[in-house]
PAKE-79193 format. One record per residue (C-alpha): x, y, z. Coordinates in steps of 0.1 Angstrom, whole numbers, plus 5000, padded with zeros to 4 digits. Each point is the difference from the previous one (the first is absolute). Layout:
<rs>
XYZ
...
</rs>
This chain:
<rs>
500149945000
501050374993
498650085033
503650015026
501850244974
499750284989
503450145002
503149775010
502750084984
501350274973
500449964966
503549914984
501650344985
496550134993
497850175024
498349905024
497249765000
498050205012
500350274978
499949754973
497149875003
497850335017
501750184964
498149724981
497250055022
499250364996
499549924955
497649745002
497150255011
497749814976
499949745025
496950085023
500449945040
499549665005
496149935021
500149955036
501749635006
495949905013
499250114973
502649814975
498349874958
500949674985
502150144971
501049854968
502749794999
503450174994
501049704973
497449924970
499149615002
500549894967
503749885010
503049914978
500549635001
503149744992
497149784985
498550324986
497750265010
497050005019
496850064984
496650075002
497249695003
498549984964
497150074988
497149785013
502149905036
500150105028
502550155021
499349735028
501149724974
503050204989
501149955041
499049665001
502049884974
502750185019
499549815026
500049684981
503250114987
502249745014
503250124979
503150175015
500550395001
504049994997
500650325015
501150165031
499749745028
497050185022
498949965041
497249905015
497750255002
501950194973
497449984970
497250145020
502650374998
500750074963
502450144987
500650405000
502350104975
501750245028
503149815005
502849764981
498649675004
503749915001
500450165031
496649955016
500649614991
503450055019
499050165032
496949825008
501849634999
502650165024
497650135019
498249664998
502949775001
499749705028
496450085019
499649745030
496449794987
497850185028
498449905027
496650105013
498350265022
499149935035
499950155037
502949845006
502150214981
499150295022
499649815038
502550275021
499950314980
498050315020
496150024989
499750274980
502749844974
498149695003
496450234993
501750104967
501849684989
496649795008
498650334980
501849944969
500749645001
497349814994
500449625015
501749754975
501450274977
503449874979
503150245022
500650154968
503550215001
499550184966
496650154979
499450094967
497650334999
498750274982
499250345009
499050304981
499550365017
501350374996
503750155008
501250355002
502250094975
499950335000
496249964996
497949705007
499949764974
499249654996
501549684999
499749615002
502649805005
500449615013
503049855029
501549735004
500650015042
502349765024
500450245035
503549845006
501550014969
498550274977
497750064971
499150124970
497950234989
499450174962
497050294991
498550214972
499350365013
497750144981
500449774972
503650224990
502249955022
501249625009
502649835021
500549835037
501849985030
501949695017
501749845024
501849675000
502549835015
501450335017
500250214969
496850294996
499650234973
496950124975
500050114964
497450184980
499150194971
497650144979
498349854976
503049655005
502550194978
501250315015
502250005034
498850155027
500749905034
503049735007
500849975038
502449735017
502449965025
499649945037
498150285015
497149894974
501049635010
499650085033
496750155001
498749804971
500449685029
498050195020
497250044981
499949634994
500450005036
496950195005
498149874975
499649675022
496050125010
499149814966
501449715008
499349955039
500649624999
503850154993
499950135038
499749715020
502749935025
500449714979
501650204974
502050225026
497550315007
499950135034
497050145012
499150275033
497350195007
499750325019
496350015003
497249854990
499950174968
503850094994
502049704991
503549974983
502349734980
503349984993
501949734970
503250024982
500850024961
503549934989
501250135033
497750315002
497050015024
497250124995
497750115029
496350144992
497250135024
496549894995
497650215013
496649755000
496150034997
497849835023
500249714984
503649954995
500150084969
503250314985
498750345001
503250184999
503249884995
503550195008
504149975001
503250194999
500649974961
503750024989
499650354966
500850304992
495850134990
501650335003
502650014973
503250155023
502349724993
500349875033
498549665010
498249855029
497049895015
496750225004
496749925004
498149774976
496649855000
496350064994
496149935004
498349714994
496350074986
498549634987
501149635005
499349674977
500049645001
502449804978
500749655001
500050005036
501350345007
498650275016
501950304992
500450414992
498649984960
499250405002
502650285020
501750304995
503650035007
502550245004
503250205016
500250135031
496549805009
498950115038
501450404999
499750274986
500749964964
498149714994
497750204977
502850064972
502049685008
497349774993
500549934962
498549614994
496449915001
499049664996
497449714993
501049675000
497949774971
501349644996
502849805027
501249704992
502549815023
502249754991
499849685019
502249774977
503549985001
502150114972
501149654994
497449854992
498750244970
500949814970
502950234979
500150084967
496349874995
496650085008
496849874995
497950224983
498150255030
496950024978
499450434993
499649934970
503050254991
502749755012
499249694979
499749974958
496649984982
498849644986
</rs>
């Protein structure tokens, strides 16, 4: 998600990241300000569905034949589709041309390599934890839910780049290892943020042709690692004590959790509702939000306005995020409003995926006409 990264580094040999992006945002005045998050409307897909395939283009059903017949023919197709191997659930999230697919696949496989086969959630997982923490975890994880350490998700919303612009994005998130997040902003700006194997970075272009932002380095990586850790609220199973998370409680509505990613400890503070759901989160994040050239820790966090259950996980699905949360500068620091539209826990170890050949998963664009 772009959720935890507005300004994580300075460009290499260019103006600062924020200044480059803000200048471009000022040129996009024709794009309307998106509607409030509570009234997000469905939009047309980013790409046309008639995508070419190695066996030929996918075409509409012939005259006199219903689309359902066309879909049935594809479901019955048993010819292997020789393409980049897909992990279970990935076909549900599509492939948006906002990031080099080879690079996406490389980072994804790095993050998902050697995931353990999951157990399932029972009350024993939270035994001995403070009562408010138990209430939160039991409300977030349904009994019998596989203890996934990774998820794939999709989101949409608005991001402030000089002005508010609409975006839609997809992400692979493994809170103990990292993430890769790719998005399209205002239909024109495309790019990605990532953290894996101790290295973080971002690359953004205009129309896929004009380089806009490239950032990397020690400071960027440190900030990105903390983003990955803080986003664990979207994978509540990864925050169980068995995976190294340490919980504490100040009172009935204020709890905290700490865990480590590549030696970087992330401690996030949650404010809870009466039934244990996250109302807001906050942590001190490494960054330079004022573009001073001096990095340090600054307040970061956000407010949650809705929750959704995906495959047994109830998590914060709508919210507002930014720098200086909880201070009098929150209004200027907020830069990201999101809605999660789909989330799929990854529970199949990577070794079980057949490399090189995958069976046609069903969508018409994935297999040939017969």
